[in-house]
VOPARO-27231 format. One line per field, with one value per residue: residue in three letters; residue number from 1; x, y, z of N, C-alpha, C in turn. Coordinates in Angstrom, 1 decimal, decimal comma. Each point is the difference from the previous one (the first is absolute). Layout:
<atoms>
kolro: ALA; ...
vexlo: NUM; ...
npx: X; ...
npy: Y; ...
npz: Z; ...
capx: X; ...
capy: Y; ...
capz: Z; ...
cpx: X; ...
cpy: Y; ...
cpz: Z; ...
</atoms>
This chain:
<atoms>
kolro: UNK; UNK; UNK; UNK; UNK; UNK; UNK; UNK; UNK; UNK; UNK; UNK; UNK; UNK; UNK; UNK; UNK; UNK; UNK; UNK; UNK; UNK; UNK; UNK; UNK; UNK; UNK; UNK; UNK; UNK; UNK; UNK; UNK; UNK; UNK; UNK; UNK; UNK; UNK; UNK; UNK; UNK; UNK; UNK; UNK; UNK; UNK; UNK; UNK; UNK; UNK; UNK; UNK; UNK; UNK; UNK; UNK; UNK; UNK; UNK; UNK; UNK; UNK; UNK; UNK; UNK; UNK; UNK; UNK; UNK; UNK; UNK; UNK; UNK; UNK; UNK; UNK; UNK; UNK; UNK; UNK; UNK; UNK; UNK; UNK; UNK; UNK; UNK; UNK; UNK; UNK; UNK; UNK
vexlo: 1; 2; 3; 4; 5; 6; 7; 8; 9; 10; 11; 12; 13; 14; 15; 16; 17; 18; 19; 20; 21; 22; 23; 24; 25; 26; 27; 28; 29; 30; 31; 32; 33; 34; 35; 36; 37; 38; 39; 40; 41; 42; 43; 44; 45; 46; 47; 48; 49; 50; 51; 52; 53; 54; 55; 56; 57; 58; 59; 60; 61; 62; 63; 64; 65; 66; 67; 68; 69; 70; 71; 72; 73; 74; 75; 76; 77; 78; 79; 80; 81; 82; 83; 84; 85; 86; 87; 88; 89; 90; 91; 92; 93
npx: -16,6; 1,2; -0,3; 0,5; 0,1; 1,1; 0,4; 1,0; -0,1; 1,1; 0,6; -0,7; 1,3; -0,9; -0,7; -0,7; 0,0; -0,9; -0,9; 0,5; -1,1; 0,1; -1,5; 0,6; -0,7; 0,1; 0,4; -0,8; 0,1; 1,4; -0,2; 1,3; -0,5; 0,9; 0,3; 0,9; 0,9; -1,1; 0,7; -0,6; 1,2; -0,1; -1,3; 0,4; 0,7; -1,0; -0,9; 0,8; 0,4; -1,0; -0,4; 0,9; 0,0; -0,6; 0,3; -1,2; 0,7; 1,2; -0,2; 1,4; 0,0; 1,0; -0,4; -0,4; 0,8; -1,0; 0,6; -1,2; -1,0; 0,4; -1,5; 0,0; 0,6; -1,4; 0,0; -1,3; -0,2; -1,6; -0,1; -0,7; 0,3; -1,1; -0,4; 1,2; 0,0; 0,5; 1,0; 0,5; 1,0; 0,4; 1,2; 0,6; 0,9
npy: -2,7; -0,5; 0,8; -1,0; 0,9; 0,6; -0,6; 1,1; -0,7; 0,5; -1,0; -0,7; -0,5; -0,9; 1,0; 0,2; 0,9; -0,8; 0,9; -0,8; -0,2; -0,3; -0,1; 0,4; 1,3; -0,7; -0,6; -0,4; -1,2; -0,4; -0,7; -0,1; -0,4; -1,2; -0,3; -0,8; 0,7; 0,0; 0,2; -1,1; -0,5; 0,3; -0,3; -1,1; -0,4; 0,8; -0,6; -1,1; -0,1; 0,2; -0,9; -0,7; -0,1; -1,1; -1,2; -0,7; -0,1; -0,7; 1,3; 0,2; 1,1; -0,1; -1,2; 1,0; 0,7; 0,0; -1,2; 0,0; 0,6; -0,7; 0,8; 1,1; -0,6; -0,1; 0,1; 0,1; 0,3; 0,1; 0,6; -0,6; 0,9; -0,8; 1,4; -0,6; 0,5; -1,2; 0,5; -1,4; 0,9; -1,2; 0,7; -0,4; 1,1
npz: 11,0; -0,7; -0,7; -0,7; -0,9; -0,4; -0,7; -0,5; -1,2; -0,3; -1,3; 0,9; 0,4; -0,2; 0,6; -1,0; -0,9; 0,0; 0,7; 0,8; 0,1; 1,3; -0,3; 1,3; -0,4; -0,9; 1,5; 1,2; -0,6; -0,3; -1,1; 0,1; -1,1; -0,5; -1,2; -0,1; 0,3; 0,4; 1,0; 0,9; -0,1; -1,4; 0,3; 0,9; -0,7; -0,8; 0,8; 0,0; -1,3; -0,1; 1,2; -0,2; -1,3; 0,2; -0,8; -0,3; -1,4; -0,2; -0,4; -0,5; 0,4; -0,3; 0,7; 0,8; -0,8; -0,6; -0,6; -0,9; 0,6; 1,3; 0,2; 0,8; 1,2; 0,0; 1,2; -0,1; 1,3; 0,1; 0,9; 0,7; 0,9; 0,6; 0,3; 0,2; -1,1; -0,5; -0,5; -0,3; -0,5; -0,7; -0,3; -1,1; -0,1
capx: 0,2; 0,3; -0,7; 0,5; -1,0; 0,3; 1,6; 0,4; 1,8; 0,5; 1,3; 0,1; 0,1; -0,4; -1,0; 0,5; 0,0; -1,3; -0,4; -1,0; -0,8; -0,9; -0,8; -0,2; -1,1; -1,2; -1,0; 0,4; 1,1; 0,5; 0,6; 1,1; 0,2; 0,2; 0,9; 1,3; 0,4; -1,0; 0,3; -0,2; 1,1; 0,2; -0,7; 0,5; 1,5; -0,1; -0,6; 1,0; 0,9; -0,6; 0,1; 1,1; 1,2; 0,6; -1,1; 0,0; 0,7; 1,2; 0,2; 0,6; -1,0; 0,4; -0,6; -1,5; -0,2; -0,3; 1,2; -0,3; 0,0; 1,2; -0,1; -1,4; -1,0; -0,8; -1,2; -0,8; -0,9; -0,9; -0,7; -0,7; 0,1; -1,1; -0,4; 1,3; 0,7; 1,5; 0,3; 1,6; 0,5; 1,4; 0,4; 1,3; 0,2
capy: -1,1; 0,5; -0,5; 0,3; 0,3; -0,2; -0,2; 0,4; 0,0; -0,3; -0,1; -0,8; -1,4; -0,4; 0,8; 0,9; 1,2; 0,4; 0,1; -1,0; 0,6; -0,7; 0,4; -0,9; 0,3; -0,4; -0,6; 0,1; -0,9; 0,0; -1,5; -0,1; -1,6; -0,1; -0,8; 0,3; 1,2; 1,2; 1,3; 0,1; 0,5; 1,2; 1,0; -0,2; 0,8; 1,2; 0,6; 0,3; 1,1; 1,3; 0,2; -0,4; 0,3; -1,3; -0,8; -0,9; -1,3; 0,1; 0,7; 1,4; 1,3; 0,3; -1,2; 0,4; 1,0; -0,9; 0,0; 0,5; 1,4; 0,6; 1,3; 0,3; -1,0; 0,9; -0,7; 0,7; -0,7; 0,7; -0,6; 0,9; -0,6; 0,9; 0,9; 0,7; -0,8; 0,3; -0,5; 0,1; -0,3; -0,3; -0,8; 0,1; 0,7
capz: -0,7; -1,2; -1,0; -1,1; -0,9; -1,5; -0,1; -1,5; 0,0; -1,1; 0,2; 1,1; -0,3; -1,6; -0,7; -0,9; 0,2; 0,3; 1,4; 0,4; 1,1; 0,9; 1,1; 1,2; 0,8; -0,7; 0,5; 1,1; -0,2; -1,1; 0,1; -1,2; -0,5; -1,4; -0,3; 0,2; -1,1; -0,2; 0,5; 1,2; 0,9; -0,4; 0,5; 1,2; 0,1; -0,3; 1,2; 1,0; -0,5; 0,0; 1,4; 0,6; -0,8; -0,4; -0,3; 1,2; -0,2; 0,3; -1,3; 0,3; -0,7; -1,6; -0,8; 0,0; -1,2; -1,4; -0,5; -1,4; 0,0; 0,6; 0,4; 0,5; 0,9; 0,9; 0,6; 0,9; 1,1; 0,6; 1,3; 1,4; 1,6; 0,3; -0,9; -0,8; -1,2; -0,5; -1,3; 0,2; -1,1; 0,1; -1,4; -0,4; -1,5
cpx: 0,3; -1,1; 0,6; -0,8; 0,7; 1,8; 0,0; 1,7; 0,3; 1,5; 0,5; 0,1; -0,2; -0,8; 0,7; -0,1; -1,8; -0,4; -0,9; -0,7; -1,0; -0,8; -0,3; -1,2; -1,7; -1,0; 1,0; 1,3; 0,5; 0,7; 0,8; 0,3; 0,4; 1,0; 1,5; 0,4; -0,9; 0,4; -0,5; 1,1; 0,6; -0,8; 0,2; 1,4; -0,3; -0,6; 1,2; 1,1; -0,8; 0,0; 1,2; 1,3; 0,7; -0,8; -0,2; 0,8; 1,3; 0,3; 0,6; -0,4; 0,4; -0,6; -1,5; -0,2; 0,0; 1,3; 0,1; 0,4; 1,0; 0,0; -1,5; -0,9; -0,8; -1,0; -0,8; -1,0; -0,6; -0,8; -0,4; 0,3; -1,1; -0,5; 1,0; 0,2; 1,6; 0,2; 1,8; 0,4; 1,6; 0,6; 1,6; 0,0; 0,6
cpy: 0,4; -0,6; 0,3; 0,5; -0,4; -0,6; -0,1; -0,1; -0,2; 0,0; -0,8; -1,5; -0,4; 1,0; 1,1; 1,7; 0,6; -0,5; -1,4; 0,7; -1,1; 0,6; -0,9; 0,1; -0,2; -0,9; -0,3; -1,0; -0,1; -1,3; 0,1; -1,1; 0,4; -1,1; 0,2; 1,2; 1,0; 1,2; 0,1; 0,5; 1,2; 1,2; 0,2; 1,0; 1,1; 1,0; -0,1; 1,0; 1,4; 0,5; 0,1; 0,4; -1,3; -0,9; -1,3; -1,2; 0,5; 0,5; 1,3; 1,0; -0,1; -0,9; 0,1; 0,7; -0,9; -0,2; 0,4; 1,5; 0,8; 1,1; 0,2; -0,7; 0,9; -1,2; 1,0; -0,9; 0,9; -0,9; 1,0; -0,6; 1,1; 0,8; 0,9; -0,6; 0,5; -0,5; 0,1; -0,2; -0,1; -0,8; 0,1; 0,2; -1,0
cpz: -1,5; -1,3; -1,7; -1,0; -1,3; -0,1; -1,4; -0,2; -1,8; 0,0; 1,1; -0,2; -1,4; -0,6; -1,0; 0,3; -0,2; 1,5; 0,2; 1,4; 0,5; 1,0; 1,1; 0,8; -0,5; 0,7; 1,6; 0,0; -1,2; -0,2; -1,3; -0,6; -1,5; -0,2; 0,3; -0,9; -0,2; 0,6; 1,5; 1,0; -0,5; 0,5; 1,5; 0,0; -0,4; 1,4; 1,1; -0,3; 0,1; 1,3; 0,6; -0,7; -0,4; -0,1; 1,2; -0,1; 0,0; -1,5; 0,3; -0,9; -1,3; -0,9; -0,2; -1,2; -1,1; -0,7; -1,3; 0,1; 0,7; 0,6; 0,2; 0,5; 1,0; 0,7; 1,0; 0,6; 0,5; 1,1; 1,0; 1,2; 0,7; -0,9; -1,0; -1,2; -0,3; -1,3; -0,1; -1,6; 0,2; -1,2; -0,1; -1,2; -1,0
</atoms>
């Protein structure tokens, strides 16, 4: 079973040059809730991009980079499968 630990990203979609870090392993179950525009889909897009190199929505890679900073997009996803830990770092300059 895959257990997600952390997702971190910056300059990804509408997020700026400061890291956004979300801990996903604080409890056995995680529920993500929030108002429209609060970043729920952005978090899911970041996980999808980190793991597969593409968004879960129909967004082109070039559009994933923050349009204001237009550089330095990075996504990090940490997870474990069984007893092995993994960290995937993916970005666009």
